[in-house]
N, C-alpha and C positions, 0 to 999 in steps of 0.2 A: 503495498498499499504506499502512495507517495507522503510526506512526510513535513513536505515543505508543500508553498503556493507555487513555487517555480517547476519543481516536480508535477506537483497535479495538474498544471497547464501546458507539459513540455508535448505530449505525446497527439494532440489533435491534426487533424491536416491542415498546410499553412492556407488554403483559400476558402475551407469551411468557414463561416458568419459566426463573427462574436456580438458582435453589440452594435445594435441599429438603435434608430432615434426620430426623429417625426422629419418630415424633408431631406435626411442624411444618406450618404451611401453606408455600406456595412464595411464595419473596420473585421479583419479578418482574424481568424486564431493566430495566426501567423504575424497578422497587423501588430496585432495586440504583443505579442513574444518579442517584438523586434522594437515597440513603444518601451517596455520594460528595461530593454538594453539601452535607451536613447536617455529613458529617464534616470538609470542609476550613474548613468556621466555627468549627470546636470546634476541629481546629488551630491555626487563625489565631488566637482568641481565646487562646489559649495562649503567643502567639510562636513558634509552630512552624510553618513556610514552605518553602518548596519548594527549599533546601538543605540543610534540618535533618533528623538522622540521627536515625529511634522508632523504637527496637527493641522488641518486638513479643513477649510470652510468653503465651499463651494456650494453651487445649486442643484439639486435632484438633476441628473441626468447621465449621457454619459460619459462627460469627464468626470464626473464625481466618482463614476464605477471604475472608470477605467485607472482613475488616478491611487485609490483603493488597493487593485489589485497588483499594480506596478510598482507603486513604491513602498508597498509590503514584502517585496522582494529583496529590498536593496537596504530599509530600514524601518525603523516603526511608527506606525499607523495610527494615528488619535483624531477620529473625523468628528466635528463638532459642531453643533444647528447652528447654521448662519443664522436662525431668527434671534440666538440671544444677544444681551444688549451688553456692554463695555464692562461692564462689574461682573458680569459670568463669566465674556472672555478674560479675565483679569485673573479669576479663580480659577477657572480651569488650567490654564496657562501655567500658572504659578506651580497649582499640584500638579500635571503630566510631566512637568519639569522638560518642556517641550524646548529645540534646540532651534526648531525652522517653521515656518507658516506658510503653507500652499493657498492662494488669496487668488481670485481669479484680478488678470488684466485690468487695469483703470479703478479697482476696487479702494473706494475712501473709506471703509464705514467702521463701526466699532469694536470688530476683528483686527483692523489694521493697528487703530490708538492704543488698544488691549498689548500686540506685541510688539511693536514699540516702545511701549513701559518697562518690556520686558528682554529684549533689545535681541531678538529674536533676529534670525535668518530671513529675508521676506522670498519665498520663490511666487513670483507671478507665472500662474499658468492662462494661456493662450489660447486657441484653434480656429482655425478659418471654416466655416460654416458650411462652404463644398466639399471639406476633405471626408472624409471617413465617418463615421461617429464614433467620439472617444478619442482619437489622435490629436494630441497636443504636443505642447513644447512649455518648457520651464527656463524661467529666465531669473537669475536669482539677484537680489541687491543687496550685497554684502556676502559675507564669506563668517564660516563661526572659526577661520582661522586657525583652526586643526588638521591633523594630517587624518583623512578619515580611514577606518575598517571598510576595505574595497570587497571583502571577501562575500561570497554570496551567504543568505541570511540557512543559517541550520537548525536543525529539528527542535531544539531547543531554545531560539531566540522568539525574542517577542514581535508579534508581527500584529496585532490589535490592542490596542488599549482605550478601555469604554467606561465609563462610570453609572456606576447602578444610578436608580430614577434619583434615590437619595429625597423622595415622600415621608418618613418620618426619621431622618438625620442625617449628617453629613454624606451627601456623596461617597461611595467604596471606590475605589480604581481597583478594576478588571485585569488584569493582563490577560492574553491570550497566546499562545503560544501557536509556533508553527505547525507544529504538529495537532496542535487542538485546532486549528481553525480547518489544515487540511482533513483531519477525521470527521468533524464534524460538514463536510461540504459532502465526503463521501457517503455519511451516512445520510445525510437527505434525496441525495441523487439517487442513494439504492430505496427508498423507500419509495419513492416518487417513479421508480424505473425510471432513469432519464436516461435519453437517447440522443445521439448527437441532431434527431429528426424534431427533436423539441425545442420550442419557443416557449419563452416566459415571457410576460408583459409585465413590468416591473411598478408600479405605483408606491411601494413603500419608498420613506425617506433613507438615505443612504449615509445617512452618521448614525444608525441602529441597528444591532445585531441580525434582524429579521430580514431588513434589504441586503446587509449586505453578505452573508450565509445561506438565507435562505432562494432568494432570489442571481446573484450575482453569481457566488463562489459555488453554488453546487450545479448551477448550471454548467458553468467552463468547467466544472472538474469532469463532465460529462461529455465535455463535445460541444456542447449546445448553444444556443444563440439567446440574448437578451434585449428587448427593446425596449428602450429604455424612457419613461414618460417624463414630463417634466414636477413629478410628484403626485400626486390624489385629486382628482378632480371629475367629480360625479356627472357633472354637464358634459366632458370631455371623453368619458369611458368607453361609452360605446361606438364613436369616430374612431377611439384609437383602438377598439375591440378588431374595428372593419378592415382598418390601416393593414396592422401588424401581424393579422393572421395567429393569434398567440394558440398554443396546445393545452395552456393552465397559465395562472397566475395567484400570485399568494397576497394576503390581505388581510388587516384585523376585523373584528366584526362590527366595529363601526363603518368603515368603506364600501362593508358587503352591503351592512343595510339600505346606505345609502343608494348602491348599483341596485338593488331590488325596486325600491323607489321610483324609478326610473322605469324600468323595464319594460311596461306596459308602452311605454311612448315609444320604444326604438324593437317592435315589433319585427319588422324586415331584417334588421340587423341581427336581431337573434336569431332567425331562422338562417343567416348564412352563415353563422358563426358553430364553430364546432372546437368546443374543447373538449381533450381528453380526461382534466381536471380540475378542481378548485379547490382552492388550497387554505385554509386561515390559522392563524397562529397568537400572540403574543395576549390575548387577553379570551376570556370563556366565550365560547361561538353560544348563543342562547340555539335549542335544538331546533325552533319553530326555524329560527334562519335557515340552518343546515336543510334542512326540508325544502323551502322555499325556493331555495338556491339551487338544489339538485333539482326539482322540477323546473326550473326556468330555464337553466340550462341542458337539461338534459345528459346533465354529468356528474360521477361521483364528489362529495364534498370529503376534502380530509383536513381532517379536524386534527392539528399538531400541537402540542406540547415543548415552549421553548423558554431559556432565558440566557440571560449572559453571558451567567458566569459556567454554562455547557457550551458556551458556541457557540450557542441555539437550539439544537432540535435534543429533547430528551427522549418523547414517545409519539406515537403517529399513528390516527386509524390509515388501519394497510388500505390497498387497491384495492377493487372487485376481481377474486368472486368473495374474497371476506368482507365481514359485515364493514359498514363506515355506519357508529353506533350516534347519535344524537344524543348529546350529553356526556360523551364520555370524549376523552383526548386519544386512544387507542391503545396502541401498545407499543411497549418499548421498541424502541426507534436507533439503535445506536448504543448508547451506556445500559449497563445494568439498571435496572428502576425496581426499588423495593421501599417499603415503608417500615418505620421506625418507630421508636418510644421517641415523645416530644421532646422528655427531660433527660432521657438516660440512653446512654451510647450502644444501644442493642438495635435488631435488626428484630423483626415483629412476624406472625404468621402474614401469609399470601391476603388472606381475605380477613386482617384485622384493619382497624382505621387507625390512621397515623400520619406522621409524617412522614411524604414523600422523599428519597434518598438516592441519589445518581453516583455511579462509581464507573468509569468509563475515559478512553483516552483523550475525549474532547474536552474533558472538565478544567477549568481555570486551577493553577497549581497552589492557587490561594491569593487573597487580596492583598496590594502592594502596602506595605510602611503600615497593616495596622493586624497586629497580632490578635489583638482581643478578640476583633470579628472572626479571623482564621479557626482560634479556641472554638467558640460557639459555633463555629460554622462545619467542621471536618471532624471526624472522628474514624476509630478503626474499628471494625467488626470483621469478621470471618476470613480474617487476611487481608481485607483492601480498605480504600482509605473512601468514607464517602461521604457525599458533600452534603449539606441539609438545603431542602430547597423551600424554608420556611411553608411552603404548601401541605393541607391536609388532603386524607384522600384515601383506597381501599382502589383492590382489583375485585371485578366479578370472577365468576368461576371460568370463563374465558378469556382470561389474563389480561383485561380491558379498565384502565384506570379509571377511576370517576373522582376526579377534585371536588371536594367540599368546598373550598376557598382558601382564600390566603389564611395562616394562622392570625397574623394581627390583624385580619380585616372579619375572622368571625366573631359573630355580636355576642356580649355576656349579657344576657337580659336576666338580672340576678338570679344569677347561678344554672339558669337555661341556655345552651347554646346554640345557636340559629345560623345557620349556612346563608348569607349572602347567595349565592348561586340556586339555592332550591327558593328561594324567595322571589327569585327573576325569574326563573321559568315557570313558573304559577302565573305573576302577573302576566308573562308575556304572550300566555294564553288569554285574555281577556281581547274581545276582538278590537276593540280602542286603542289598545298600547302599541308604539313603533319599538319603544325603547324602554329600558330601567335598569336602574341600579339599585339595588339597595347597601344600605348604609348604616352606622351605630350613628345613635344621637344620642350625646352624654344626658345621664338622668339621677337628680340629684340621689335616691333612692335605689333604683333598680341599679345603678351602676351603666348600664346602655339601655337603651330603646332602640326598636327595629322604625327605621325611616326608610323611604323609599322616591327616589328620582322620577318620573315619569314623562316623556314624549309622548302625546296622541296620534294617530295617523292623522294622516291628511284628511281631511272632511269629516273626522268623526266627533263626538262629543264624549266627553265622562266625566263626573266629576270626584273630586277625592273620595267622598264616600262610597258611592259607586264601587270605585275601584277595592276599596277596603271593605265594602260587602262582598266583592267578588272571590278577595285573598279570604274570608274570612268562611269562606263554603267548602273550600279545597285547603284551610292547611290551618295545624292547633291554633289556640286563641295566642302562646307566646309569640308566634311567629307571624302573626299579621302584625304589618306596619302600622304603626301605632300615626303616623303622620306621613303624606302624602301629596310631595309637590309636584305639580305640574307645570313644566318649562318645556320653553320653547325649543332649548337645549340642553342639555348633559357636557355640563364641563368636563372635556379632554386633555390628556398629557398632548405634550409633542407630536409623541407618532399616532394619536388619535384613540390610543387606549381613553375607556371613561373611568373617570378616578373616584373610587369609594373613601380611601382614607382622606381627610381633611374635610368629605363633602360637605357633613353638619355646619362646618364653622365658615365653608364660604355662601353655604344659602341662607346666614344667619340664623341656625338654629341649635348654637352654642348661645346659653346664658353667660355675661359678664361676670365676673365679680365684682 
């Protein structure tokens, strides 16, 4: 098995398409390998070598995809959200100990200001719109002044650094080694049975593990191609489907729901679309959405389970002829997946409910500079090193994993534990409900109370009382939301994931002391 990104991409025919984009010629796999060599020369000329950290702040598109894949073969990549403000860039660049930053030619926004504060080498990326998608040149403004290590990255070198979301604490640094990334790309390609004939339509942000690994790296590892959109846009999605003619796409549940809301207006394009599969990950896919997607596109919906510390994928619903189970994240698909005691360092029987833990070649060696987090997150059992995911779940008799929710998101109502995912699934059955997030509301006596934020379907009406009554007919009393908030839109994170933690405060439901 290849254990570096360079090895992963080395074997494919030079003339096979690799990266595409709207109104651009295709960049071939051979062209991508040539670009990696030119990029290495540019980095080395600026004094950047294989252990040096390069922040990448680029808009979504083929250049961002190509920059990640090529820079990671010669240095350490650290993609950052272009929407950050200057103080956020300041924090991440310092935390990462970045040596250089890649910015678009002509860019003078907050990332530049932060980079100048830290005296980073500025690498300006430019491209010719008439050239193949993803082809670019780097021009350095300054140099590190050091003699770079020009040796190719090895299996134990860091390929990618990302931060955890940091919703409840300071974000943690997650280093992913070359062998972690290569293993995960191979796991995803195997789970989806990718071949050189496959084409992914990427709408995921490329500063996030989902897009970088599931869409880009897995496709390239299989010799397949990726058509890179500029980001997610429900209004443009069906036009992109028609143009790109992909065999699959991957997205988060909120994106799938937005796509479904426009499907009836694009029946003609749907009739011409021939997807082999649809993939969903990064958040729990409501069972109703899984069924609706499968019916709308006449394709299996593969819900997968991933996180940054696992280089993305841990489990995945299998392809036909095996079942895709609504509400389940599928079977182990790469690392070994078990459940463990939530406070003691031992594994539990497969049918027990416990904390989901993983062990395998795709798992990060540990958080950087955070021994306390590593002590809490890793343990030894049965001769293996296990990582605690922070999720609670159990396997069914066929080995499919069902998540109860994040341990931090489980609602503790006076000692009764409530799974927000279970309440979500019930409320999604209400004919007027389009989207729902169940969350904890602080309560002076019970500790926590159950709340739900709801977006109604277009053209439908329902009151908060009607939705509560609907839930009361299907759930035990202690699980019924005491507060239902009707919203036009539920707050989302940068990758489109709905946010449970902190939602009560955002919605003004927390009493101030």
